[in-house]
Structures are given as C-alpha cells and as structure tokens.
C-alpha positions, 0 to 999 in steps of 0.5 A: 724331253731330255733332262736339262742336266743331260743337255748341259753335260753334252754342251760342257763336253763339247766346249771342252773338246773345242778348247782341247782342239784349239790348244792342239791336243798331242799325239794320237789324241787329236784324231779321237778328239776330232771324231768326238767333236764332229759327232757332238757338233750337230747335237750341240747346235740343236741344243743351242737352237732349242734353248734359244727358242725357249729363251725367245718365248720367255722374253716374248711372254714378258713383253706382253706386259709392255704396252709398246711391245705387246703387239709385237709379242702377240705376233711372235709367240704363236710362231715360237710355240709352233717351232719349239716342238719341232726343235725338240723333235730334231734334238731328240733325233740328234741324240739318238745313238749313232751306228758307227758304220753308217758313213762307211762304203758297203759290200752288197751280196746277192744270191738267188734263193728258191725258184731255180732260173727265175730266182737267178734272173730276179737276183740280176734284176735286184743288182740292176735296181741297186746299181741304178739307185747308186748312180742316182746317189752319185756312188760308185759300184765295183763288181768284185765277184759275179757268177752268171747263168746261161740265161742271163741270171746271177748265181752270186754277185758281190759288189763294192759300193763307194760313197757317202753314207752308203751303209746308212741308206742300204742297211735295211735291204738285208733280207729275203726279197720275194718276187711274184711274176710270170717267168719268160720261160712259162708257156702257160702264163702261171704266176711263179713265186721265187726269192733272192737273198740280199746282204749289205755289209759295212766295209771294214777298216784296218783297225776293226779287224786283224787277221792272223796269217796262220788263220787263212789259207790262200789258193790260186785257180783259173778264173771262170766265166758264164757257163764255167768256161775259162776266161784266161789261161793263167791261175789268176783267181784267188780263194781265201779260206778263213780257217777259224770261221770257215768263211771262203771268199774268191776274186777273179780279176786278171791280176792275182795281186789285185785279187788278193787285196780284193778277197782280203777286203771282202773277208775283213768285211764279213768278219766285221759283220759277224762281230757286229752281229755278235755285239748286237745280239749280246746288247739286246736279246730281243731281236724281234724288230726286223728293221735294221736287224740284218737277219738275212733269213727274214722275208722283208719285201715282195715284188708283185709284177702282175699287180705292179706293187712292192710291199715291205712287210716290216712296216706294212708299206705298199707302193703301186709303182713297181716299175719305178722301184725296179728302176732304182727309185728307192728313196721313199722305201728307205726314208720310211724304214729309216723313220720307223727305226728312229721312232723305235729308238725314240720309244726306247730312249723314252722308257 
C-alpha cells in the first residue's frame, strides 16, 4: 500500500489548493490551480474514504471490550474488513499517473494495408464500427478527409471524434487490424487475409504546438471524389506540407478557408502525437508492452469471420461475438485493455 507520508503530502497539497482558490489566486495562476485541484480531488476523496474505513475498524475493534456494544461491533467488523481492500485498490488506481490527453477529442485515421480491394473494404468496415461505437457513447464524428474506392472501400479516411474521454477510450485501437474472411469477389470461396492500419491521435490544443509560418507550404488544388472525378470546379482543396518533418495533410471541403482550419488542426494533432511518442520513448526505453504503446506497426487484433470471433493479441482476449463487435460493441474489449494497462502501471508503481 502507499506510504502514509505520501498520502498526507497529497492531502496537504489538496488543502492548500482549496484555500488558495477560496482566496482567489491572481492572474493566470487560477487556471493552473483549478486544473491541479480538479486532478487531485478524486484522489483526496479516495484517501478520505480509505482512512475513514480504517478509523471505523479501529473503533469497532475497541467496542468489542464493551459488553453493551460487542454485538454491534461483531456485526460491523466483517463488512469493514471486506471494504478496506476494495478502498485500497480504488486508492491505488486513483494514484496512477494520468495521461494528460485522456479527456481530449481525437483524430481517427484508417488506411488499408496488405490485401488490395479487400483491405480497402475492411477499412470501411472499421470506420463504420467506430462510428457506431461513437454514436453509442454520445460522441460526434466528423469526416475530415475520405478517399473511397470504386467498390465502396476506403483508401484513406481521417475523422474527428468529439466528446468526453474520447482518447482515453480509443487510444488502444492504434495498430494493425487483421481480417480473415471470404471476399465477395472470391468465386472459389477461399478465405483471404488482409489488414488495415488504425491510428488514434489526441487532438492538439493551441498551447501544445506552435507552428512557424516559415515551416509550412500551403497548396490549393481541385477536390476529387471517388474514382478521381472532380467534385467541383474551384480550387478549394488545401494541402499543407510541414517542411521540417515532411508531414502532408489535406482537406477537401467546399470552403477553402474551412479547409485551411481543418488541415492546420490535423497537422497540429500529428505533430503533437510525434512529440508525445518522442517523450514516451525517452521516458522508457522498454516499449515491449503493446497496450497503450501506440505503435501502428504492431498487429493488435484479428477478426475471423468464418469462426465469428475477434482476438486481441495483446491480452489474449477472444470473443465469439464478431457481429456485435463490428456493430460497435467495443466496451468489453476496451475495458479489458484498460484494466490490463492499469495492472501494469500498478505493478510498476509497486516496484
């Protein structure tokens, strides 16, 4: 369990923040204090709950020596002893280091991998899966850029997902998703294996990334639809190239001004993701854990249609409800990945 001195330090800091906000901290301090206060509040509440249970148990055990209170004490003690480990576990979870990006909206990028037309069709299936999941969560999905194939698949799609804790729930989806099924174009009924790559990036805020105007090149071009046909006759589509990194983003809405805004937001998000990966790599040389690593080259999941099963290879989770999964029922998978990541962090904290 966490040392008592550490718990006391947290409570003292929380009480200081509470007093400072009540006194009205000046200038820009108030925003920083409010953020720290908000982050510490659930931890302070868990500490108070844990300490109260320990105190109640101590009092109940003292009551055993009082003939008038003994029966009541014997009734309370088992419940308190059962509640304390649960409260301790909840406190440890509250103390885990938080990802500052968890509460943010996210950019979802899906691209087909090996498998040709079938991979593009699978990429489209994944997009619909995430759209249905987002709908169930009450999130809003805005398609930023989409290139479709003539068969109805997707060459590339970038979507902006807005809502509460979007990145926290979807960040484990980054990686290679593999599908095994009989394509509709397969006359011999053979099972094919193809793949698509998913990247989930936390949305960048203005304070995260500053882009020098001299570091970008902005080009305008005609927007194209499926099959390459022009969807309008004006040069409304925008392509922004970030010269230092070589990153290229495009947006093809009807409004050129809106396209610049969208493309800049996507560029900031990708640069923010690069910076997060650089910091993570510097912080820990051990990137072996696939959960939460965000490595888009790792095969994370297989969708086997003939057997109706989905297997997440990072935690060896297999579910025989593929139709529901493809229909957006992802909570069981995401909850299991979150729990596995928390267990790993708890183990590291205990070392």
